[in-house]
C-alpha positions in Angstrom: 4.8 9.0 0.7 7.4 7.6 -1.6 10.3 10.0 -1.5 13.6 10.8 -3.1 14.4 12.9 -0.1 12.7 14.1 3.1 10.3 16.3 1.1 6.6 15.6 1.6 3.8 15.6 -1.1 1.2 18.3 -0.6 -1.3 17.3 2.1 0.8 14.4 3.4 3.4 16.0 5.6 1.8 14.7 8.8 1.9 11.1 7.5 5.3 11.4 6.0 6.8 12.6 9.3 5.2 9.6 11.1 7.0 7.1 8.9 10.4 8.7 8.9 10.4 11.2 6.1 8.9 9.0 3.4 9.5 5.5 2.1 12.6 5.5 -0.1 12.3 4.7 -3.8 13.1 1.1 -4.7 11.3 -0.3 -1.7 9.2 -3.4 -1.5 6.2 -2.6 0.7 3.7 -4.9 2.4 0.4 -3.3 3.6 -1.6 -5.9 5.6 -4.5 -5.9 8.0 -8.0 -7.2 8.7 -11.1 -6.4 6.7 -12.3 -2.8 7.0 -9.0 -1.8 8.8 -8.3 0.9 6.2 -5.9 -0.9 3.8 -7.4 0.4 0.6 -8.0 3.9 2.0 -4.3 4.1 3.1 -3.2 2.8 -0.3 -5.3 5.4 -2.1 -3.8 8.1 0.0 -0.4 6.6 -0.8 -1.2 6.7 -4.5 -2.4 10.3 -4.4 0.5 11.6 -2.3 3.0 9.9 -4.6 1.3 11.2 -7.7 1.2 14.8 -6.4 4.9 14.6 -5.7 5.5 14.1 -9.5 6.1 10.3 -9.6 4.7 7.9 -12.1 2.2 5.5 -10.5 0.4 2.3 -11.7 -2.4 0.7 -9.7 -3.5 -2.9 -10.3 -6.8 -3.4 -8.5 -8.8 -6.5 -7.8 -11.2 -4.4 -5.6 -12.5 -1.9 -8.1 -13.1 -0.9 -11.7 -11.4 2.2 -13.0 -14.6 4.2 -12.5 -15.3 2.9 -9.1 -11.7 3.6 -7.9 -11.9 7.2 -9.2 -15.2 7.7 -7.5 -14.0 6.2 -4.3 -10.9 8.4 -4.2 -12.9 11.5 -5.1 -15.2 10.8 -2.2 -12.0 11.1 0.0 -11.1 14.4 -1.6 -8.3 12.7 -3.6 -8.7 14.1 -7.1 -6.6 12.0 -9.5 -8.2 12.9 -12.8 -5.4 15.2 -14.0 -2.8 12.6 -13.4 -4.8 10.0 -15.3 -5.3 12.4 -18.2 -1.6 13.2 -18.3 -0.8 9.5 -18.3 1.3 9.7 -15.1 -1.2 7.5 -13.3 -2.4 4.2 -14.7 -5.2 2.0 -13.4 -5.6 -1.6 -14.4 -8.4 -3.8 -13.0 -7.2 -7.4 -12.3 -9.6 -10.3 -12.1 -9.0 -12.4 -9.0 -10.5 -15.8 -9.1 -11.3 -17.9 -6.0 -9.1 -20.7 -7.2 -5.9 -19.8 -9.0 -2.7 -21.4 -10.1 -0.2 -19.7 -7.8 2.9 -20.0 -10.0 1.0 -18.9 -13.1 -0.7 -15.9 -11.4 2.5 -14.7 -9.8 4.2 -15.1 -13.2 1.5 -12.8 -14.7 2.0 -10.2 -11.9 5.8 -10.2 -12.4 5.3 -9.8 -16.2 3.0 -6.9 -15.4 5.8 -5.4 -13.3 8.1 -5.8 -16.2 5.8 -3.9 -18.5 5.5 -1.1 -16.0 9.2 -0.9 -15.3 9.4 2.8 -16.1 6.9 3.6 -13.3 8.2 4.8 -10.0 5.4 3.1 -7.9 3.3 0.0 -8.7 0.5 -0.9 -6.3 -1.4 -4.2 -6.2 -4.6 -4.0 -4.2 -4.9 -6.8 -3.4 -2.9 -10.0 -3.6 -5.0 -11.7 -1.0 -6.6 -14.3 -3.2 -3.4 -15.2 -5.0 -1.5 -15.7 -1.8 -4.2 -17.5 0.1 -4.4 -20.3 -2.5 -0.7 -20.6 -3.2 2.0 -22.8 -1.5 4.2 -20.9 0.9 7.4 -21.4 -1.2 5.7 -19.9 -4.3 4.6 -16.9 -2.2 8.2 -16.4 -0.9 9.6 -16.9 -4.5 7.2 -14.2 -5.7 8.4 -11.7 -3.1 12.0 -12.5 -3.9 11.3 -11.9 -7.6 9.6 -8.6 -6.8 12.7 -7.6 -4.8 14.6 -7.8 -8.0 12.4 -5.1 -9.6 12.8 -2.9 -6.6 16.6 -3.2 -6.8 16.3 -1.5 -10.1 14.5 1.5 -8.6 10.8 0.6 -8.8 8.8 0.8 -5.6 6.2 -2.0 -5.3 3.4 -1.9 -2.7 1.5 -5.2 -2.1 -1.8 -5.1 -0.2 -3.2 -8.2 1.6 -5.5 -9.3 4.3 -3.6 -10.7 7.2 -5.5 -14.0 7.1 -3.7 -14.8 3.7 -0.5 -15.5 5.7 0.3 -18.0 8.4 2.2 -16.4 11.3 5.5 -18.0 10.2 5.0 -16.9 6.6 4.2 -13.4 7.6 7.5 -13.3 9.6 9.5 -14.5 6.5 7.8 -12.0 4.2 8.0 -9.1 6.6 11.8 -9.7 6.9 12.2 -9.6 3.1 10.2 -6.3 2.7 11.8 -2.9 3.0 8.6 -1.5 4.6 5.8 -3.3 6.5 2.7 -1.5 7.4 0.1 -3.3 9.6 -3.5 -2.0 10.0 -6.2 -2.9 12.5 -9.4 -1.6 14.0 -9.7 -1.1 17.7 -12.6 -0.2 20.0 -11.9 3.1 21.8 -14.7 3.9 24.1 -17.9 3.9 22.0 -16.1 4.3 18.7 -14.0 2.3 16.4 -10.5 3.7 15.6 -8.3 2.6 12.8 -4.7 2.1 13.7 -1.6 1.9 11.5 1.4 0.2 13.0 4.7 1.1 11.2 6.3 -2.3 11.8 9.4 -1.5 9.6 10.8 1.0 7.2 14.3 0.2 6.0 16.3 3.3 5.1 13.9 5.8 6.8 15.6 9.2 7.2 14.4 9.7 10.7 13.0 7.6 13.6 9.6 6.3 12.6 6.5 6.6 14.8 5.3 3.1 15.6 1.5 3.8 15.9 -0.7 6.2 14.0 -4.4 6.5 14.9 -6.7 7.8 12.2 -10.3 8.3 11.1 -11.7 8.3 7.6 -14.0 11.2 7.0 -16.2 11.3 3.8 -15.3 14.3 1.7 -12.1 14.9 3.8 -10.2 11.6 3.7 -7.8 10.3 6.3 -7.3 12.3 9.4 -4.6 11.6 12.0 -6.1 11.4 15.5 -3.6 12.4 18.3 -3.0 9.5 20.7 -4.3 11.4 23.7 -7.7 11.8 21.9 -7.7 8.2 20.8 -7.1 7.1 24.3 -9.7 9.3 25.9 
C-alpha cells in the first residue's frame, strides 16, 4: 500500500501492482465515493497492508469506536491486534457533528496531524461532515496545510463521500493531492460490483491500472475480480 520501494505488504501484492507498485511515502491521498461503494473497506485494507509492512499508522475515525473498528476489520480477516498492542497502530474516535465551524475543525485536525508527526501514515475516515459544512476556500486551505505535513514525510489519507464536494472543488482538490482514488458501485448483470478508479498517483513506479473491480467477502476481505468476469 504505502511503500518506500516497489515491495508489497503481505497479502496486498495484487492491489499494489494495480496502483503502480505502491503509493510513495509523503503522499496526500484522497479516497472518495458514494455510500456503500467500499471506501471504509478499502481504507481498512490500506491500514492493514501498511501496518504489516512495518510502518507506523494512526487512524482517526468518525465511523467507528475502537472496538467496532477492530471487530469490523477482523470480520474481513484483517487482524490488527498485535500492531495495536505494540503501539505501532493507533486508533482515535473523532466526533463529527452535523454543524461544525470549518476553520476550527480543520485546525483541530491539523493539530492532530502535528501530534502524530512521527507516524508514517495518518488516515481520517471520514472528513465528509467537516467538508460538507465548510466554505470552499477553507477546504482548499486545509488540503494545502495537509500538504505541508506530507512534504515532511508523513502520508495522509482523507476519506470522503463524493457529495461533500462540488464538481469544481473536487477538480481543485484532486489536482492538489498526490493520489486520488475514486470508488463507485455498478450493476453488472444481476449483481452489484464495487469499482475502484485509480484517478491519479503521482510518483508511481510503474504504470497504474485505471480500473479495479472487487468484491468484499465476509471472513475473506477484498477480492479482486478480473475484468472479464466482471463484464460477463
